[in-house]
N, C-alpha and C positions, 0 to 999 in steps of 0.2 A: 323305208330305211334301207340302206345298202347292205350287201352281204357282210361287209366288214362290220358295220354297225350292229347287225344281228348277232354276229359272233361275239362282239364285245358285250352286248346285253346278256347273252347266255353265260359268259364268263363271270360277269358281275353278279348274276343271279346265283351262280354256284358258290362264289365266295360269300355272298350275302347270307345264304342259307347256313353255311358253317359259322359265320359270325353270330347270327341270331341264336343258334343253339348254344354257343358259348356265352353270349350275353345273358341268356336266361338263367344261367348259373350264378352270374355276378350281380344281377340286380336284386336288391333286398326286397323282402316282403314283410308283412306284419304291421304292427302299429308304430307310428301313426300313418296308416296307408293313405287316407284321403287328404292329408296335409303335407305328406312328404313322399312316400315311396311310390304311390301311384303317379305323382307328378314327375318323379325321376324317370319312370319307365315310359312316359308319354312320348317324347321325341324319339328315343331309340326304337320304339315300336311303330312309328310312322314310316311309311315306305320311302326310302331314299336310294340313291345310286350306290352308295358304299364305295366311292372312288378311293378313299384313303386306305381303308383296310385291305381292299382288293389289291392296290399297288404294293402294299407291304407283303401280303401273302404271295402274290405272283412273283415278286422280285426275290423273295426268300427261296421259293421253289426253283426259279431260274438259276440260282447260284448253288443249287444242290441241297438245300435244306428241306426239312419236313414241315408240313403245314402245322403239325402239333407244336413245333418249336416256335413258330412265329405267331400262333393264334393269340396267346396272352397279350402280346404287344399290340396286335391289331385291335383287340378288345379295348385296351387302354386308350388307343387312338380314338375309337368310336365314343367312348365315355367322355373323354375330354372334348371332342368335337361337339357333342350335344350340350355339354356344359357351356361351351363358347357360344353356341347358337342361342341358348336361353338368354345369356347375358347380352349378346348382340341385339336380340329382338327388343330387349328392354331399352338399351341405349339408343337404338334407332327408332323406337316407337313403332315397330312393325306390327302389322295386323294379321298376316298370314305366314304360316310355315308349313311347307309340304301340303298345301291345299286346305289346311284347317286353321282355326284361330290360334294365334300364338299363346303360349302358356300364361303370360301375364295378362292377356286379354280375358282369359277364362277364369284364372284363379287370383289375379291381382299381383302387383309387383313384389310385395314381401315374400309370399309363398313361392313364387316363381324364382326369385333370386336365391332363396334358400335351397330350392331343388337343384339349381345350377351349381351351387357350392357343393351340394351333396355328390353330384356326378363327378365334379372335378376331384374331390377327395377320393371317391371310389376308384377313379382311374389309376391310383397308385397301387391298388391291391394286385392287379395282374402283373405289374412290374416287379412287385416283391416276389411273386412266384417264379420269376425268371431266374433267380439265384440258383434254385435247385434244378431247374430245367436246362439252363444254358451254362451254368458255372458262374462263379463270382466275377471273373474278369469280364466276360462277354456281357453279363447282366448289367455290370456297372457301365460299360460302354453304351448300352442301349438306354439306360436310365439317363445318362449324360445327354444323349440325343433329345430326350423329352424335355430336359431342362432348357436346352438351347432353343428348341422349337417354341416352347412357351414364352420365352423372353422375346424372341422375334415377333411372335404374334401380338403380344402386349404392346410392343413398340409400334407396330404397324397400326394397331387399333387406336393408340394414343395419337398418332400423327393424323389419322383420318378424322377422329373426333375433334382434334385441335384445329384442323383446317375449317371444319364446319363451325365450331364455336366462335373462332376469331375472324370468320368471313374472308379467309384467304382465297384470293383469285389469281394471283400472279404465279402461275404454275406452268410447267412444261411437261411433255410426255415423259421425260426422264424422271421427273418428280413422281409421276404416276407409277412408273416401273419400279422405282425404289420402294414406294409404298407397298405395291402388291408383292414384291419379293419378300418383304417382311410379313405382311398380313396374310397373304394367300399362298404364294408359291412354296414358301418353306413349309408351311403347315399342311398344305394339301398334297403336294407332290414331292418336294425335296426330302422332307422328313420321312415319309413312308418308304421312299426309295432307299434312303441311307440305312434305315433300320432293317429293312428286308435284306439288303446286301450284306450287312454285318452278320445277321443271324444265319442267312443261307451259307455264307462262306466261313462261318465260325470265327469271324473277326479277322480273317486274312485279307479281305477286300478293303481297299481304301475308299471310304464312303464319299470322299471329296470328288471322286469321279462322277458321282451322280448329280452334282450341283448344277452344272451347265444344262444338262438335259432336263432336270427337274424344273429349273427356272423357266425354260422356254415352253415346256409342257404346261406348267401352271399358269403362265401368262396367257397362253391360248385359251385355257379353261376360263380364266377370270374375265378376259375381254368378251368372250362369247356370252358369259353369264350377264355381264353388263348390258350387252346388246339385247339379250332376251328380255331384260327388265324393261326395255323400251318398246319392243315390238313383238314379244312372245305372246302365246296364248295362256292366259292366267290359269285356266283349268288344267293345262299340262305343266306349266312352269311351277306352280305351287306357291308362288309369292305374289303380292300385289304388283301389277304392272304399273310402272312409273313410280314405284316406291323409292327408288334411288334418287329420283329428282325431287320428290317430296321431302326426302331426308337431307337433300343438299349434298349428296356424295359427289366427290370430285372424280368422276369417271373419265376415261380417255376421251369420250365424246364431248363431255362438258368442257374439259380443258381445251380441246380443239376449237369448240364453239367460242369460248372466251377469246381465243386468239383471232377469230374471224370477225367478230362483231365490233361495230363502232357506233358512236352517237347514241341515239335514244335506245336502240336495241341493246347495246352494251350496258347502258344505264339500267334498263329494265332487268337484265339478268343479274347484274351486281346487286341491285336492290333486293331482288328475290332471294339471293343467297345470303344476304345479311339478316333475313328474318328467321325466326324459329319455325319449326315444322307446322305448328298449329296455325300460323299466319300465312301459310302457303296454300294455294287452292289447286284442285285438280285441273281446272281450266288453264291456269298459268303453266302447270307442268305440261299439259298437252300443247300449249303454245311453244314452249321451249323444245319439245320433241319435234314440232314442225320446223322450227329454226334449225335444228340439227339435221333434219332431212334436206332442207333448202341449201344449207351451207356445206353439205357433204361430210358432216361429222360422223354419221353412222357408217358410211362407206369407208371413211378413213380408218375407223376402228376395226372394221371387218378386214381390211387389207392388212392392218397391223397383226391381227390374229392369224391370218394366213402366213404372214412372214415368220411369226414365232413358231407356227407349226412346222414350217420348212426347216427352221433352225433346230427344232427338236429332232426332226428326222436326221439331220446332219450330225447331231451330237449323240444319237442313240447308240451307235456302234461303239464309240469310245466308252460310253457309260457302262454298257453291258458286256463288252468284250466277248469271250467265248460263250457266254450265256445268251447272246443275242438271238440265236436261231433255234433254241429249243421251244417247246410249246408255250411255256409260261413267259418266256422272253418275247415271243411273238404276240402274246396277248397284250403285254405292255406297249409294244410298238403300235398295235392297232388302236390303242387309246388316243394316239395323236390325231388321227382323222376323226375319231369319234367326238373329240372335244369341239371340233368345228361344226359338226352336223347335228349335234344333240339339240333337242327342243325343250329340254328341262334340266 
């Protein structure tokens, strides 16, 4: 790992420790532990990068805020994130999450679904505390940001699931970018940046300044994640390799490949995508990955990710302004390169 990557890992670990301590106070205990509360604590206690809360905390610090002022909102993000993960894993029929069996694989869909609902509901509690910590006006602005983020995420998830259910194959890279802006970028980068800037500036910063930077940073993150799902090391990556292909997800590589194939190869891929996951095989997914390599689809996506990282660099200064060159601001900037070189 590069020096920059090591510095980012250190920063993420710092923020993750603060978050873990705060989460410990918010996660309920008691009965029914083995049917609810132990399940709710499972994903949050698995080791993750903590990109979302770290972005929120660092951006708040960069704009002059205290970590204690931003920590409840970061906790809310993490609780909602893990709720989304549980639900996503059920919808996608995923087998692994952070290197371990998914919650529904271990406990069944009904209990896992209920635990996800529990985490989503619990996420509102830290936001309620913001009223006394930040004041009513700023707390309302922050709560509004969560509502917008949740709506964007639900819209993006619906589009992706709809493409899969209805066998949609007539897609372009612009369709993919619209999808990930809703499903990934807003939720992973734009939202934490906006909330952090609002809290750190006590509501004086226009959060719209973060949208362009957050979109390009989030796109680089998502494209890299899609590539890792094809060629990463499962032990490091933490999810099943080729899982996206088995689920039929319309990644940038798949959309590129659909535009490149003709004749029997195009028919093979279209037929594959019209089937449900249970009727797709690992051998077929491996064949499609080989087609992606042969037709330059993976290289195409990697170049797209590099382009979006460059655009994130270009838009960073406008987004952060005077906060761009302090320690916390530089941490956020280092995340741009980190998104491209990460292995998990």
